[in-house]
N, C-alpha and C positions, 0 to 999 in steps of 0.2 A: 603547393610547395610553399613552405614558410621561409622567409628571408629576414635576416636581421638588418636593422637600419636605425636612423636617427629617431629618437622618441618625439622630437618636435623639429619643425623646419623654421629657422629664423630667416628674416628678410632685412635687407639694408637697401634703401632707395628702391623698393619694389623688386629687388633682385634677391635670389636665394643666397644665403650666407652661411658659412660654416666656420666656427672658431676652432682653430688648431692650437693646442697648448703643449708645452713641454717644460720639463724641469732640468735646470742646468746644475751640473755637479763638477766640482774641481776645475772650473775655468770661469773667466770673467764674461759678462754679458756681451761686451763689444765683440770679442772673438767669436762667440757663438752666433751672433747676428750676422757677422761677416760671412761665416760659412753657410748660413741659411740663404743669404742673398746670392752668394756664388752658385749654390745649388739650383735655386729657382731661376737663375738667369740662363741656365743651360737649355738648349733647344729640346723640345719634346717633354720637358718635365711638367710644365704647366699646360693643360689642355687649351685649345683655342676657345676664346670667348670667356675665359676665366681670368679674373684679376685678383690681386692679393695686395695686402698691406700689413705692415708690422705694427702691432699695438701692444697693449699690456704694459709691462714694466719698461720695455724699450721706449715706448711712446712717452711714458712719464719721465724717463731719464732724459730724453731729448728736451722736454720742457724745462726740467730742472737745470740742464746744461746751459740753456739760454739765460736763465735767472742767475746762475752762478757766475757766468761770464760778466754780467752787469755788476755783480757783487765784487768781483776782483777789480774792476775799473773804479768802483766807488771806494774800495779799500785803498787803492793806490792814491787816489785823490785826497783821501783823508790823511794819509801818511804825509803827503806834501804839506797840507794845511797844518798838521801837527808840528812838523819840523820848522815851518816858518814861524809859528807861534812860540816854539821852544827856543829857537836861536835868533829870532828876529833878523833872519837873513834868507833871502830867496836863493842866493847862490849855494848855500849849504844844502838847502832842500833839493835843489836841482842836481847837485852832485850825488846825494844819497839816492834820489829817484833814478838817476842814470845807472847807479850800481845795482839797484833793485831790478831794473829792466834787463840788465845783462845777466843777472842770476836767473831770471825767468827764461831768457834765451837758452841758458844752460839746461834748464828743465826740459825744454822742447828737444834739445839735442840728445839728452839722456833717454827720453822716451823714444826718439827715433832710432838710436843705436840699439836699444834693447827690444825694439819691435813692439812696444807697448802702445795700446790705443789711448788717445786723449779722451777719456770718458769722465763721468761725473766724479769718480774716485780720484783720478789724476788731477782734476781741477781743484778738488779739496786740498790736495797736497800743494798745488800751485798757490792757493790762498795762504796756506801756512808758511810757505817759503817767503812770501812778502813780509809777513810779520817777523820771521827769524832774521832775515837779511837786514831789515830796518833796525832791529834791536842791536845787532852786532855793529852796524854803522854808528849808532848812537853811542855805544860803549867806546868805540874807537875815538870818535870826535870829542866826547866828553873828557877823555884822558888828555887829548891835545889842548882843549880849551882850558884845562886846569893848570897847564904849564905857564910860566911867566910870559906875558904878552910882548915884552920887549925883545924876546928871542926871535930870530927869523922863522918864518912859517915852515920852511923845509926842515929845519932842525927840530922844531917841535913835533912835526909829523913823524920824523924818524924816531924820536924818543918815545912817542906814543905807540908807534908800531912795535918797538922793542919791549915796551912795558906790557902791552896787551896781546902780544903774539901767542904766548903760551896759554892764557885763559881762553882766547878765541879758538885756538887749535884744539884744546882739550874739550871744549863745549861741542865743537863740530864733530870730533872723533867719537865722543860719547853718544851723540845723536845717531851717527851713522851705524855704530855697532848695535845700538838698540833696534834700529830699523832693518838691519841686515837679514834676520830670519824672515821677515815679511817680504823683503825684496827678492829673496831667493825662493819664496813660495813654500817655506818649510812650515809644517804644522797644519792642523785641521782648519779649513776655511781661509788659509792664508792667501789663496789665489784671488779672493775677492778684494783684499786690501793691498795686493801687490802693486798696482799702479800708483797708489798713494805713497807707498814707501819708496818706489823708484823715483817719483817726482821730487820728493823731499831730499833724498840722497843726491840726486843730480844737482839740485840747487846748492846743497851744502858743500859738495866737492869743489864748486867754483867759488865758494864764499871766502876762503882764506886769501887767495890772490886778489880777489876783488876788494876785500876790506883793507889789505895791507899794501897793495900796489896801485890798483886802479883808483880807489877812492882818494888816496893822497895825491895822485897825479891830477885828478879832476879838481881837487881843492886848490892846488897850485895853479892850474890852468885858469880857473875862475877867479884867481887872486883874492881868495877868502882871507880875511884878516884874522 
């Protein structure tokens, strides 16, 4: 009797090993891995004496995830250093850094509300939010610094907010509209980039109140000149 089987038998640490591969279509890797883990955790699915581990692209993604997390921390530190060098004030840098941290919190809330995994694509969006938020904060404070220094700080902040509210709002709205199709998963291959779009949009939605309300409040609280 002829039976079909493996053409070769692989071993890992003197034990027999079989590589099981799959192709993912129209969904992100994190959701597929979560389903596989839930299935293998069910009793009776994996025979006794058999162990398994996830490798391939998922393993590479986890390594990249750790590297990108370090990259985000370095980017945030460089932003603080840049702001201190630009404005010669640690207080301004701390105010902008606090605004950036709050926008990152908004990203996590957005991912949570939409049920999106924090994967490598979402982390890329997180890194982009750091740059976008910092740029908007610099635009706002530059407008404030250009006003006469003899005016009270609160008055200068209000005037800067009124002058920059429309450009900031239009910039944020344009970015959100451009990313909306990806966030909704429309189009071929959009599901792979959906976490990135959701992360960026979540950060941008909180950007307008953060730039025009929270940042001025922090500048006043820190008694920035």
